[in-house]
SERO-4910 file (N, C-alpha, C, O; in steps of 0.05 Angstrom, whole numbers):
BEGIN
 pado doro    nc1    nc2    nc3   cac1   cac2   cac3    cc1    cc2    cc3    oc1    oc2    oc3
  Met    A   -279    625    180   -266    615    156   -282    592    144   -290    573    159
  Arg    A   -288    593    119   -304    572    106   -287    547    101   -265    549     91
  Thr    A   -298    525    108   -284    499    104   -300    481     85   -290    459     79
  Asp    A   -324    490     76   -339    472     58   -327    468     31   -333    449     17
  Ile    A   -308    487     23   -295    484     -3   -277    460     -3   -269    451    -25
  Phe    A   -269    450     20   -251    427     22   -267    401     26   -255    380     31
  Ala    A   -293    402     25   -309    378     30   -304    357     10   -305    333     16
  Arg    A   -298    364    -15   -293    344    -36   -267    330    -33   -262    309    -46
  Leu    A   -250    340    -15   -224    326    -11   -227    303      9   -208    287     11
  Asp    A   -249    301     23   -252    279     42   -260    254     27   -271    254      5
  Arg    A   -253    231     40   -260    205     28   -290    200     31   -302    208     51
  Glu    A   -302    188     11   -330    182     12   -334    158     32   -317    141     33
  Pro    A   -356    158     46   -360    137     67   -361    109     55   -354     90     68
  Glu    A   -370    106     30   -371     80     17   -367     84    -13   -372    106    -23
  Pro    A   -357     63    -26   -352     66    -55   -377     74    -70   -398     62    -66
  Pro    A   -375     93    -88   -399    101   -104   -407     79   -124   -389     64   -133
  Lys    A   -432     77   -129   -442     57   -148   -441     69   -176   -460     79   -187
  Ile    A   -417     67   -189   -413     77   -216   -419     54   -235   -408     32   -233
  Glu    A   -435     60   -254   -443     40   -274   -420     34   -293   -408     52   -305
  Thr    A   -412      9   -295   -390      0   -312   -400     -1   -341   -421    -12   -347
  Pro    A   -385     11   -360   -393     10   -388   -394    -19   -398   -377    -35   -391
  Arg    A   -414    -24   -415   -417    -50   -426   -416    -49   -456   -419    -28   -469
  Met    A   -411    -72   -468   -409    -74   -497   -437    -75   -509   -448    -97   -515
  Ser    A   -449    -52   -511   -476    -50   -523   -475    -54   -553   -453    -54   -565
  Arg    A   -498    -55   -566   -498    -58   -595   -486    -33   -609   -472    -35   -629
  His    A   -492    -10   -597   -482     15   -609   -451     15   -607   -438     23   -626
  Arg    A   -440      7   -584   -411      6   -581   -399    -15   -599   -377    -10   -611
  Ile    A   -411    -38   -602   -400    -58   -620   -400    -49   -649   -382    -54   -664
  Ala    A   -422    -34   -656   -423    -24   -684   -400     -3   -688   -388     -3   -710
  Leu    A   -395     14   -668   -373     33   -671   -346     19   -672   -328     27   -687
  Phe    A   -343     -2   -656   -318    -17   -656   -313    -30   -683   -291    -29   -694
  Gly    A   -334    -42   -694   -331    -54   -720   -325    -34   -742   -308    -40   -760
  Gly    A   -338    -11   -742   -333      9   -763   -305     20   -760   -291     25   -780
  Thr    A   -296     25   -735   -268     35   -731   -248     15   -740   -227     22   -752
  Leu    A   -253    -10   -734   -234    -31   -743   -232    -33   -773   -211    -37   -784
  Ala    A   -255    -31   -787   -254    -31   -816   -239     -7   -827   -224    -10   -846
  Phe    A   -243     16   -815   -228     40   -824   -198     36   -819   -182     44   -836
  Tyr    A   -191     24   -796   -163     19   -790   -150      1   -811   -128      7   -821
  Leu    A   -163    -21   -818   -153    -39   -838   -151    -26   -866   -133    -31   -881
  Ala    A   -170     -8   -872   -170      6   -898   -146     24   -900   -134     26   -921
  Ile    A   -138     38   -878   -115     55   -879    -89     39   -883    -72     46   -899
  Val    A    -87     17   -869    -63      0   -872    -61    -11   -900    -39    -10   -912
  Ile    A    -83    -20   -912    -83    -30   -939    -76     -8   -959    -61    -12   -978
  Ala    A    -86     16   -955    -80     38   -973    -51     46   -972    -40     52   -993
  Val    A    -38     44   -950    -10     51   -948      7     28   -960     26     33   -974
  Leu    A     -2      3   -955     13    -20   -967     12    -19   -997     31    -27  -1010
  Met    A    -10    -10  -1009    -13     -9  -1038     -2     17  -1050     -4     21  -1074
  Ser    A      9     34  -1034     20     60  -1043     -1     75  -1060      5     84  -1082
  Ser    A    -25     78  -1049    -47     90  -1063    -46    120  -1060    -25    132  -1054
  Trp    A    -68    133  -1066    -70    162  -1064    -63    173  -1037    -55    197  -1034
  Leu    A    -67    157  -1016    -61    166   -989    -31    172   -985    -23    191   -972
  Val    A    -14    154   -998     14    159   -996     22    184  -1012     40    199  -1004
  Thr    A      9    189  -1034     14    213  -1050      7    238  -1033     21    258  -1034
  Leu    A    -15    237  -1019    -23    259  -1001     -2    263   -979      4    286   -971
  Asp    A      9    241   -969     29    244   -948     53    260   -959     64    277   -945
  Trp    A     61    254   -983     85    268   -994     78    297  -1000     95    314   -996
  Lys    A     54    303  -1009     47    331  -1015     48    348   -989     58    371   -989
  Val    A     37    337   -967     37    352   -942     66    355   -931     73    376   -921
  Met    A     82    334   -935    110    336   -925    126    357   -941    141    372   -929
  Leu    A    123    357   -967    137    376   -984    126    405   -980    140    424   -986
  Phe    A    102    408   -971     92    434   -965    106    447   -941    108    471   -939
  Arg    A    117    431   -923    132    439   -900    117    460   -883    123    484   -885
  Pro    A     97    451   -868     81    470   -852     98    486   -832     91    509   -827
  Tyr    A    119    474   -821    135    488   -801    150    512   -814    158    530   -799
  Gln    A    153    512   -840    164    536   -854    143    556   -862    149    580   -865
  Gln    A    119    547   -865     97    565   -873     87    582   -850     81    605   -853
  Trp    A     87    570   -826     78    585   -802     98    581   -780     93    567   -760
  Pro    A    121    594   -782    142    590   -762    135    604   -735    147    597   -715
  Gln    A    116    622   -734    110    637   -710     97    620   -688     97    627   -665
  Ile    A     85    597   -696     73    580   -676     90    555   -670     82    537   -656
  His    A    114    555   -680    132    532   -676    139    528   -647    138    505   -637
  Ala    A    145    550   -633    153    547   -605    130    537   -587    135    520   -570
  Phe    A    106    546   -593     83    537   -577     77    508   -582     72    493   -563
  Leu    A     78    499   -607     72    472   -613     93    452   -603     88    429   -599
  Asp    A    118    462   -600    138    444   -588    131    436   -560    137    413   -552
  Tyr    A    117    453   -545    108    447   -518     81    432   -518     76    415   -502
  Tyr    A     64    439   -537     38    427   -539     39    398   -545     23    382   -536
  Val    A     59    390   -561     61    362   -569     68    344   -546     65    319   -548
  Val    A     77    355   -523     83    339   -500     58    326   -489     59    305   -475
  Leu    A     34    337   -495      9    325   -486      4    298   -499    -15    284   -491
  Gly    A     20    290   -518     18    264   -530     39    245   -522     39    221   -529
  Gln    A     60    254   -507     81    237   -498     71    219   -476     58    228   -457
  Arg    A     79    194   -477     68    174   -458     76    179   -430     60    176   -411
  Gly    A    101    186   -425    111    189   -398     97    211   -382     85    206   -362
  Pro    A     99    236   -392     86    258   -377     56    255   -374     45    260   -353
  Thr    A     43    247   -396     14    246   -394      5    223   -376    -15    226   -361
  Ala    A     19    201   -376     11    178   -359     15    186   -330     -2    178   -313
  Val    A     36    201   -323     40    209   -295     18    228   -286      7    225   -264
  Met    A     11    248   -303    -10    267   -296    -37    253   -292    -51    258   -272
  Val    A    -45    236   -310    -71    222   -308    -71    202   -285    -91    199   -272
  Ala    A    -48    189   -281    -46    170   -259    -49    184   -232    -61    172   -213
  Cys    A    -39    208   -229    -42    223   -203    -71    229   -198    -81    225   -176
  Trp    A    -85    238   -219   -113    244   -216   -130    219   -209   -146    219   -191
  Leu    A   -125    197   -225   -140    173   -220   -132    159   -193   -149    146   -181
  Gly    A   -107    163   -185    -99    153   -159   -115    167   -136   -123    154   -117
  Trp    A   -118    193   -138   -134    207   -118   -163    197   -118   -175    194    -97
  Arg    A   -174    193   -142   -201    182   -144   -203    154   -132   -223    148   -118
  Ser    A   -183    138   -136   -183    111   -124   -183    112    -94   -197     97    -81
  Trp    A   -166    130    -83   -165    133    -54   -191    143    -43   -201    134    -22
  Arg    A   -203    162    -56   -227    175    -46   -251    157    -48   -269    157    -31
  Gln    A   -253    140    -68   -276    123    -73   -272     94    -64   -289     77    -69
  His    A   -249     89    -50   -244     62    -39   -244     40    -61   -255     19    -56
  Thr    A   -233     46    -84   -233     26   -105   -207     30   -122   -196     52   -123
  Leu    A   -198      8   -134   -174      9   -151   -182      9   -181   -164      7   -197
  Arg    A   -207     10   -187   -215      7   -215   -204     29   -233   -194     23   -255
  Pro    A   -203     55   -225   -191     75   -243   -162     70   -250   -155     71   -274
  Leu    A   -146     63   -230   -118     57   -236   -114     32   -253    -98     31   -271
  Leu    A   -130     11   -246   -128    -14   -261   -137    -10   -290   -126    -23   -309
  Thr    A   -157      6   -294   -167     11   -321   -146     26   -338   -141     20   -361
  Leu    A   -133     46   -325   -111     60   -339    -89     41   -346    -78     43   -368
  Gly    A    -81     24   -327    -60      5   -333    -67    -14   -355    -50    -20   -372
  Ala    A    -92    -24   -356   -100    -42   -377   -100    -28   -404    -92    -40   -424
  Ser    A   -109     -3   -405   -110     11   -431    -81     17   -441    -76     14   -465
  Leu    A    -63     25   -423    -35     30   -432    -22      4   -441     -6      4   -460
  Leu    A    -28    -18   -428    -17    -44   -437    -27    -52   -464    -11    -60   -481
  Leu    A    -53    -48   -469    -64    -54   -496    -51    -35   -517    -46    -44   -539
  Leu    A    -47    -10   -509    -35      9   -528     -7      0   -536      0      1   -559
  Asn    A      9     -7   -516     37    -15   -522     38    -40   -540     54    -42   -558
  Val    A     20    -59   -534     21    -85   -549     11    -81   -578     25    -89   -596
  Thr    A    -12    -69   -581    -24    -67   -608     -9    -47   -626     -1    -54   -648
  Val    A     -5    -23   -616      9     -3   -632     38    -10   -636     49     -7   -658
  Gly    A     51    -21   -616     79    -29   -619     83    -51   -639    102    -51   -654
  Ala    A     65    -70   -639     67    -92   -658     65    -83   -687     80    -92   -704
  Val    A     46    -65   -692     43    -55   -719     66    -37   -727     75    -37   -750
  Lys    A     76    -21   -708     99     -3   -714    123    -19   -724    134    -14   -746
  Tyr    A    131    -39   -708    155    -54   -715    149    -75   -737    168    -83   -751
  Gly    A    124    -82   -740    118   -101   -762    120    -89   -790    130   -101   -808
  Leu    A    110    -64   -792    111    -50   -818    137    -35   -822    145    -31   -845
  Gly    A    149    -25   -801    176    -13   -803    177     11   -822    196     13   -838
  Arg    A    158     29   -820    158     52   -838    176     74   -828    177     80   -804
  Leu    A    190     88   -847    208    110   -840    192    136   -839    171    139   -852
  Gly    A    202    155   -823    189    181   -821    196    199   -844    213    193   -860
  Pro    A    182    223   -845    187    241   -867    216    251   -868    227    255   -890
  His    A    229    255   -845    256    265   -845    277    244   -855    299    251   -861
  Tyr    A    268    219   -855    287    197   -863    278    184   -889    288    163   -896
  Ala    A    260    196   -904    250    184   -929    273    184   -950    289    202   -951
  Thr    A    273    163   -966    295    159   -985    286    162  -1014    302    168  -1032
  Gln    A    260    158  -1019    250    158  -1047    223    172  -1048    205    165  -1034
  Ile    A    221    193  -1065    196    208  -1066    174    191  -1078    178    177  -1098
  Gly    A    151    192  -1065    128    176  -1074    127    148  -1062    108    134  -1066
  Ser    A    148    140  -1048    149    113  -1036    135    113  -1009    134    133   -995
  Ala    A    123     90  -1001    110     87   -975    131     84   -953    123     87   -929
  Glu    A    156     78   -959    177     75   -940    171     53   -919    177     57   -895
  Leu    A    159     32   -927    153     10   -909    175    -11   -908    192    -12   -926
  Phe    A    176    -26   -886    195    -48   -882    224    -38   -885    241    -51   -897
  Ala    A    229    -14   -874    256     -2   -876    268      2   -849    288     16   -846
  Gly    A    257    -10   -828    268     -8   -801    258     16   -785    269     22   -764
  Gly    A    237     29   -794    225     52   -779    205     43   -759    199     19   -756
  Asp    A    194     62   -744    174     55   -723    155     78   -718    150     86   -696
  Ile    A    143     89   -740    126    113   -737     97    108   -746     81    126   -745
  Phe    A     91     84   -756     65     79   -767     51     56   -752     60     33   -754
  Pro    A     30     62   -736     16     88   -733     30    107   -713     50     99   -700
  Ser    A     20    131   -711     32    151   -694     27    144   -664      4    143   -656
  Gly    A     48    140   -649     46    134   -621     36    158   -605     21    155   -586
  His    A     46    182   -612     37    207   -599      6    210   -601     -7    215   -581
  Thr    A     -4    206   -625    -33    209   -629    -49    188   -614    -69    194   -601
  Ala    A    -41    163   -617    -56    141   -603    -55    144   -573    -74    139   -559
  Asn    A    -32    153   -563    -29    156   -534    -47    179   -524    -59    178   -503
  Ala    A    -49    201   -540    -66    223   -532    -95    215   -531   -110    222   -513
  Val    A   -104    198   -551   -131    189   -551   -137    172   -527   -158    175   -514
  Val    A   -119    153   -520   -124    135   -498   -121    148   -471   -139    145   -454
  Thr    A   -100    164   -467    -94    175   -441   -116    195   -432   -125    194   -410
  Trp    A   -123    213   -450   -143    233   -444   -172    222   -447   -190    231   -434
  Gly    A   -175    202   -464   -201    190   -467   -209    173   -444   -233    168   -439
  Ile    A   -189    163   -429   -196    146   -406   -210    162   -384   -225    151   -369
  Leu    A   -205    188   -384   -220    205   -364   -250    206   -371   -266    205   -353
  Ala    A   -256    207   -396   -285    206   -404   -296    179   -400   -320    176   -393
  Tyr    A   -281    158   -404   -290    131   -400   -297    126   -371   -316    111   -365
  Leu    A   -282    137   -352   -286    133   -324   -304    154   -311   -307    154   -286
  Ala    A   -316    172   -326   -332    193   -315   -356    182   -300   -367    161   -309
  Ala    A   -364    195   -279   -386    184   -262   -413    193   -271   -433    180   -264
  Thr    A   -415    214   -287   -441    224   -295   -441    228   -326   -420    232   -337
  Pro    A   -464    226   -339   -465    230   -368   -455    258   -376   -443    261   -397
  Arg    A   -461    278   -360   -452    305   -367   -422    307   -367   -410    319   -386
  Ala    A   -410    297   -346   -380    297   -345   -368    281   -368   -347    288   -379
  Arg    A   -381    259   -375   -371    243   -397   -372    258   -424   -353    255   -440
  Arg    A   -392    273   -428   -394    289   -453   -372    310   -454   -359    314   -475
  Tyr    A   -368    325   -432   -348    346   -432   -320    334   -435   -303    345   -450
  Leu    A   -315    312   -421   -288    300   -423   -283    288   -450   -260    287   -459
  Ser    A   -304    277   -462   -300    266   -489   -293    288   -509   -276    284   -526
  Ala    A   -306    311   -507   -300    333   -525   -271    343   -520   -257    350   -539
  Met    A   -263    345   -494   -236    354   -488   -215    335   -499   -196    344   -511
  Ser    A   -219    309   -495   -199    290   -505   -198    289   -535   -177    285   -547
  Ala    A   -221    294   -548   -221    295   -578   -205    319   -588   -190    316   -607
  Val    A   -208    342   -575   -194    366   -583   -164    362   -579   -147    369   -596
  Val    A   -156    351   -555   -128    348   -549   -115    328   -568    -93    334   -578
  Ser    A   -127    305   -572   -115    285   -590   -115    295   -619    -96    289   -634
  Leu    A   -135    310   -628   -134    320   -655   -111    341   -658    -97    341   -678
  Gly    A   -108    358   -638    -87    378   -639    -59    365   -638    -41    374   -652
  Val    A    -55    344   -621    -29    330   -620    -22    317   -646      1    319   -655
  Gly    A    -42    304   -659    -36    292   -685    -28    312   -706     -9    307   -721
  Leu    A    -43    333   -709    -36    354   -729    -10    368   -722      4    376   -740
  Thr    A     -3    370   -696     22    382   -689     46    365   -699     66    376   -708
  Thr    A     43    338   -697     65    321   -707     68    324   -737     90    322   -748
  Val    A     46    328   -751     48    332   -780     61    359   -786     77    362   -804
  Tyr    A     54    380   -770     66    406   -773     97    405   -769    112    417   -783
  Leu    A    105    391   -748    133    389   -742    148    371   -761    173    371   -761
  Gly    A    134    355   -778    148    338   -797    158    312   -786    174    299   -798
  Thr    A    148    304   -762    156    279   -750    139    255   -758    147    232   -755
  His    A    115    260   -770     98    238   -779     84    246   -805     80    269   -812
  Trp    A     78    224   -820     61    227   -844     32    232   -835     25    226   -812
  Leu    A     16    243   -853    -12    247   -846    -26    220   -842    -43    218   -824
  Ser    A    -19    200   -857    -31    173   -854    -24    161   -827    -39    146   -815
  Asp    A      0    167   -816      7    158   -789    -12    168   -769    -20    154   -751
  Val    A    -19    194   -771    -36    207   -751    -65    195   -753    -77    190   -733
  Val    A    -74    192   -778   -101    181   -781   -103    153   -769   -123    146   -756
  Leu    A    -82    136   -774    -82    109   -763    -79    110   -732    -90     93   -719
  Gly    A    -65    130   -722    -62    132   -692    -89    139   -679    -96    128   -658
  Trp    A   -105    157   -692   -132    162   -681   -149    137   -681   -162    132   -661
  Ala    A   -148    122   -702   -164     97   -703   -154     77   -682   -171     63   -670
  Ala    A   -128     74   -679   -117     55   -660   -125     62   -631   -133     44   -616
  Gly    A   -123     88   -624   -131     95   -597   -161     92   -592   -169     84   -570
  Leu    A   -177     98   -612   -206     95   -609   -214     65   -606   -233     59   -592
  Leu    A   -200     48   -620   -206     19   -617   -201      9   -589   -216     -7   -578
  Ile    A   -180     19   -576   -174     11   -549   -196     21   -530   -205      6   -512
  Leu    A   -205     46   -533   -226     56   -515   -252     42   -519   -266     36   -500
  Leu    A   -258     35   -544   -284     21   -550   -283     -8   -540   -304    -19   -533
  Gly    A   -260    -20   -539   -258    -48   -531   -252    -52   -501   -250    -75   -492
  Leu    A   -250    -30   -486   -244    -33   -457   -265    -48   -441   -258    -63   -423
  Pro    A   -291    -46   -448   -311    -61   -432   -306    -91   -433   -314   -105   -414
  Trp    A   -293   -102   -453   -286   -130   -453   -266   -137   -431   -264   -160   -423
  Cys    A   -251   -117   -423   -231   -122   -402   -242   -117   -373   -227   -122   -354
  Glu    A   -267   -109   -371   -277   -103   -344   -278   -127   -326   -271   -124   -302
  Pro    A   -286   -151   -335   -286   -174   -317   -258   -180   -306   -254   -187   -283
  Met    A   -237   -177   -323   -210   -182   -314   -202   -161   -294   -188   -167   -274
  Ile    A   -210   -136   -299   -203   -114   -280   -216   -119   -253   -204   -114   -232
  Thr    A   -241   -128   -253   -255   -134   -228   -242   -157   -213   -239   -155   -188
  Arg    A   -234   -178   -227   -220   -200   -213   -193   -191   -202   -186   -199   -180
  Ala    A   -179   -174   -216   -153   -164   -206   -157   -147   -181   -142   -149   -162
  Glu    A   -178   -131   -181   -183   -114   -157   -191   -131   -133   -181   -127   -111
  Asp    A   -208   -152   -137   -215   -170   -115   -190   -185   -105   -188   -188    -80
  Trp    A   -173   -193   -122   -149   -208   -114   -131   -190    -97   -120   -199    -77
  Ile    A   -128   -165   -106   -110   -146    -91   -121   -140    -63   -106   -140    -44
  Phe    A   -148   -136    -61   -159   -131    -35   -158   -155    -17   -154   -153      7
  Ala    A   -162   -179    -29   -160   -203    -13   -131   -207     -3   -127   -216     20
  Ala    A   -112   -202    -20    -84   -204    -11    -78   -184     12    -63   -190     30
  Arg    A    -89   -160     10    -85   -140     31    -97   -149     57    -85   -145     78
  Glu    A   -121   -161     56   -133   -171     80   -117   -194     93   -114   -196    117
  Arg    A   -106   -212     76    -89   -233     87    -65   -222    101    -57   -232    122
  Leu    A    -52   -202     88    -28   -191    101    -35   -177    127    -20   -178    146
  Ser    A    -58   -163    128    -66   -150    152    -72   -170    175    -64   -166    197
  Ala    A    -86   -192    168    -91   -213    188    -65   -226    197    -63   -232    221
  Arg    A    -46   -230    179    -21   -242    187     -5   -223    205      8   -232    224
  Ser    A     -6   -197    201      8   -178    218     -4   -177    245      9   -171    265
  Arg    A    -31   -181    247    -44   -181    273    -38   -206    290    -41   -206    314
  Leu    A    -29   -227    277    -23   -253    290      7   -257    294     16   -279    295
  Val    A     22   -235    297     51   -237    302     55   -249    329     44   -239    349
  Pro    A     72   -271    333     76   -283    359     90   -264    378    107   -248    371
  Ala    A     81   -266    404     93   -248    425    121   -257    431    128   -280    427
  Pro    A    138   -239    441    165   -247    448    166   -266    472    148   -265    488
  Pro    A    186   -284    473    187   -303    495    189   -289    522    202   -268    525
  Val    A    176   -301    543    176   -290    570    191   -308    588    188   -333    586
  Ala    A    209   -297    604    225   -313    622    207   -327    643    185   -318    649
  Ala    A    217   -350    654    203   -365    673    198   -348    698    217   -336    709
  Gly    A    174   -347    708    167   -332    732    157   -304    726    145   -292    744
  Asp    A    161   -294    702    151   -267    695    121   -268    691    110   -289    683
  Pro    A    108   -246    696     79   -245    691     73   -250    662     83   -236    645
  Gln    A     55   -269    656     49   -276    629     28   -255    618     11   -247    634
  Pro    A     30   -248    593      9   -230    582    -18   -243    580    -20   -267    572
  Val    A    -38   -229    589    -65   -240    588    -77   -237    560    -77   -214    550
  Pro    A    -86   -258    547    -97   -255    520   -121   -237    520   -135   -234    540
  Ala    A   -126   -225    497   -148   -207    494   -175   -222    498   -179   -243    486
  Gly    A   -192   -211    514   -218   -224    519   -218   -242    543   -240   -251    550
  Gln    A   -195   -248    555   -194   -265    579   -203   -249    603   -192   -227    607
  Pro    A   -222   -259    620   -230   -243    643   -209   -241    664   -189   -255    663
  Ala    A   -213   -222    683   -193   -218    703   -191   -242    722   -169   -247    732
  Ala    A   -213   -256    727   -212   -279    744   -194   -300    733   -179   -313    748
  Ala    A   -195   -304    707   -177   -324    694   -148   -315    697   -130   -332    700
  Ala    A   -143   -289    696   -116   -280    700   -106   -285    728    -83   -292    732
  Val    A   -124   -282    748   -117   -288    776   -111   -317    779    -91   -324    793
  Glu    A   -127   -335    767   -122   -363    769    -95   -371    756    -81   -388    766
  Thr    A    -89   -358    734    -63   -363    721    -40   -355    739    -20   -369    741
  Glu    A    -44   -332    753    -22   -323    771    -19   -342    794      3   -347    803
  Ala    A    -42   -352    805    -41   -371    828    -27   -397    819    -11   -408    834
  Ala    A    -34   -406    795    -22   -431    786      8   -428    782     23   -446    787
  Arg    A     16   -404    772     44   -399    768     59   -398    795     82   -406    798
  Gly    A     45   -387    816     57   -385    842     61   -412    855     81   -416    869
  Gln    A     43   -432    849     47   -459    859     70   -473    846     82   -491    857
  Ala    A     77   -464    822     98   -478    807    125   -467    813    145   -476    801
  Arg    A    127   -447    831    154   -436    838    170   -456    853    159   -473    867
  Pro    A    196   -455    852    213   -474    866    210   -471    896    208   -449    906
  Pro    A    210   -493    910    207   -492    940    231   -480    953    253   -480    943
  Val    A    225   -468    976    247   -455    992    253   -473   1015    235   -484   1028
  Ala    A    278   -476   1021    287   -493   1043    275   -484   1070    272   -460   1075
  Thr    A    269   -504   1086    256   -498   1112    276   -485   1131    300   -493   1133
  Gly    A    267   -464   1144    284   -450   1163    304   -432   1150    323   -424   1162
  Ser    A    299   -424   1125    318   -407   1111    314   -378   1120    293   -371   1131
  His    A    333   -363   1117    333   -335   1124    317   -318   1104    316   -326   1081
  Pro    A    305   -296   1112    291   -279   1092    308   -271   1069    298   -269   1046
  Ala    A    334   -266   1073    351   -259   1051    353   -281   1031    354   -277   1007
  Ala    A    354   -306   1041    355   -329   1023    330   -330   1007    331   -337    983
  Val    A    306   -324   1019    281   -324   1004    283   -304    982    274   -309    959
  Ala    A    293   -280    987    296   -260    967    314   -268    945    309   -262    921
  Val    A    336   -282    952    355   -291    932    342   -312    913    345   -310    889
  Val    A    327   -330    925    314   -351    909    294   -338    890    291   -346    867
  Thr    A    279   -319    901    258   -306    885    271   -291    862    260   -291    840
  Thr    A    293   -277    867    306   -263    846    318   -282    825    318   -275    801
  Ala    A    327   -304    834    339   -324    815    318   -335    796    324   -341    773
  Thr    A    293   -337    805    272   -347    787    263   -327    767    250   -334    747
  Gly    A    270   -302    771    265   -283    750    243   -263    758    239   -244    743
  Ser    A    229   -267    781    208   -248    789    220   -227    808    242   -231    818
  Arg    A    205   -207    812    214   -185    829    212   -194    858    192   -206    866
  Pro    A    231   -187    875    229   -193    904    208   -175    916    208   -150    911
  Arg    A    191   -186    932    170   -170    945    180   -158    971    196   -170    986
  Ala    A    172   -133    975    180   -119    999    165   -130   1024    142   -139   1021
  His    A    178   -128   1047    166   -136   1073    157   -165   1072    134   -171   1079
  Thr    A    174   -182   1063    167   -211   1061    170   -223   1089    191   -220   1102
  Thr    A    149   -236   1099    149   -248   1125    163   -275   1123    154   -292   1107
  Pro    A    183   -281   1138    197   -307   1136    178   -329   1146    162   -325   1164
  Pro    A    180   -352   1133    163   -374   1142    170   -384   1169    194   -383   1177
  Ala    A    151   -394   1183    156   -405   1210    171   -431   1209    167   -447   1190
  His    A    188   -437   1229    203   -462   1229    184   -485   1235    167   -484   1252
  Gln    A    189   -506   1219    172   -530   1223    181   -544   1249    205   -546   1254
  Gly    A    162   -552   1265    168   -566   1290    170   -547   1314    171   -557   1336
  His    A    172   -521   1310    175   -502   1331    153   -481   1328    151   -470   1306
  Pro    A    138   -475   1347    117   -455   1344    129   -427   1341    152   -423   1349
  Ala    A    114   -410   1330    123   -382   1327    125   -369   1354    114   -379   1374
  Arg    A    141   -347   1355    145   -333   1380    119   -324   1392    115   -324   1416
  Ser    A    101   -315   1375     76   -305   1385     58   -327   1397     40   -322   1413
  Glu    A     64   -353   1388     48   -375   1398     59   -389   1422     46   -406   1435
  Arg    A     84   -381   1430     96   -394   1454     83   -385   1480     73   -362   1482
  Thr    A     83   -402   1500     72   -395   1526     93   -379   1542    116   -388   1544
  Pro    A     85   -355   1551    105   -339   1566    115   -354   1591    100   -365   1606
  Val    A    141   -354   1594    154   -368   1617    167   -347   1635    183   -331   1626
  Thr    A    159   -348   1660    170   -329   1680    195   -341   1692    193   -363   1703
  Pro    A    218   -329   1692    242   -341   1704    239   -344   1734    230   -326   1748
  Ala    A    247   -367   1743    245   -373   1772    265   -358   1788    260   -352   1811
  Gly    A    287   -352   1778    308   -337   1793    327   -324   1774    322   -324   1750
  Ser    A    348   -314   1784    368   -300   1768    384   -321   1752    390   -343   1761
  Arg    A    390   -312   1727    406   -330   1710    436   -327   1716    452   -341   1704
  Arg    A    444   -309   1734    473   -306   1740    482   -330   1757    468   -339   1774
  Pro    A    506   -338   1753    517   -361   1769    521   -352   1798    528   -329   1803
  Pro    A    516   -370   1817    519   -362   1846    548   -355   1852    567   -366   1841
  His    A    550   -335   1871    577   -326   1880    580   -332   1909    561   -331   1924
  Ala    A    604   -340   1916    609   -349   1943    607   -326   1963    599   -331   1986
  Asp    A    613   -301   1955    613   -279   1974    587   -264   1975    582   -247   1992
  Arg    A    569   -271   1956    544   -257   1955    522   -273   1970    522   -298   1970
  Thr    A    504   -259   1981    482   -271   1996    458   -271   1978    451   -250   1967
  Pro    A    447   -293   1975    423   -294   1958    401   -277   1969    398   -274   1994
  Arg    A    384   -265   1950    362   -249   1959    341   -265   1975    335   -288   1968
  Gly    A    331   -253   1997    311   -267   2012    322   -287   2031    306   -301   2044
  Gly    A    348   -292   2032    360   -312   2050    371   -300   2075    371   -275   2078
  Thr    A    381   -316   2093    392   -306   2118    422   -305   2116    435   -324   2107
  Ala    A    434   -284   2125    463   -280   2123    476   -299   2143    467   -303   2165
  Pro    A    498   -311   2135    512   -330   2153    525   -315   2176    532   -292   2174
  Ala    A    527   -329   2198    539   -317   2222    568   -312   2218    583   -330   2210
  Arg    A    576   -288   2225    604   -281   2223    618   -289   2248    606   -287   2270
  Pro    A    643   -297   2248    658   -304   2273    664   -279   2289    671   -258   2279
  Val    A    661   -282   2314    666   -259   2333    696   -258   2339    709   -277   2347
  Ala    A    706   -235   2334    735   -231   2339    740   -228   2370    722   -219   2384
  Gly    A    762   -235   2378    772   -232   2406    763   -256   2423    755   -276   2413
  Gly    A    766   -253   2447    761   -275   2466    735   -272   2479    728   -289   2495
***
């Protein structure tokens, strides 16, 4: 059975040296041009110029009525621009890359881009307050400052950022080119789908493309902050790991064998045991072996089997005594008995 197909699932031995994008002159020029285009769209809508007239013409054309056969498919396709599902899918992929490459940069970059998206796009949405095509009140009007929240298109900007971040984090130039083309197609399709469904004006979609591209072009300015955040997270993890390794040991009762610290030689452990044995409470002189066992158990240590009782002070041990041979019998003398080795007393002769 071949197992080499699963080799890419293993973690890399060390983090790959991926070159971080920098704000080159080319990128700065693109950022400046996109920003100028962004401001031009906003000014054109504010002045109710020809762009607003084009918005109304496309809305009154009603594309969803002209091509109803693709309505069901586009209802599902537009989900590729919703922030919740797309963020979860891309975060799963980037999370696996973070685990495999021993780095948090992919996930932190995704979080930074989504944060910038929410702040910048959300501020313009609620600041201009434009109503959508389904809620328009006056033909030819820009429908600004009316409490809406569709300008720029959040679906379109989210598609540009969420799928474009894959190209931004690509490890090779070839992968970056392919992923850039894929994200451009997806974001272009999501924007036109919202126009087809009648949920956004055409100018909303154009401004959404510009807003998402500005975030991708400006991400290199956030790289130092992302690097500091990654270093801080890893340092915090190391501190927690070191703190968990220094957890204090549970208290040990008096007389119990103490745990030997790591790295302490066996001789030091023996000396510690000998010192602890000297500190045990003294046993009364002449005590019984059972008493010794009771005292030992009371101190908390295990009673040792076959404990030899201590010798009495002032009296030699039985094995050290001089054997004494008894001089005679220990029985008390009897009047009717004749001692051994003696002469029997003369008995009186009966008769005359």
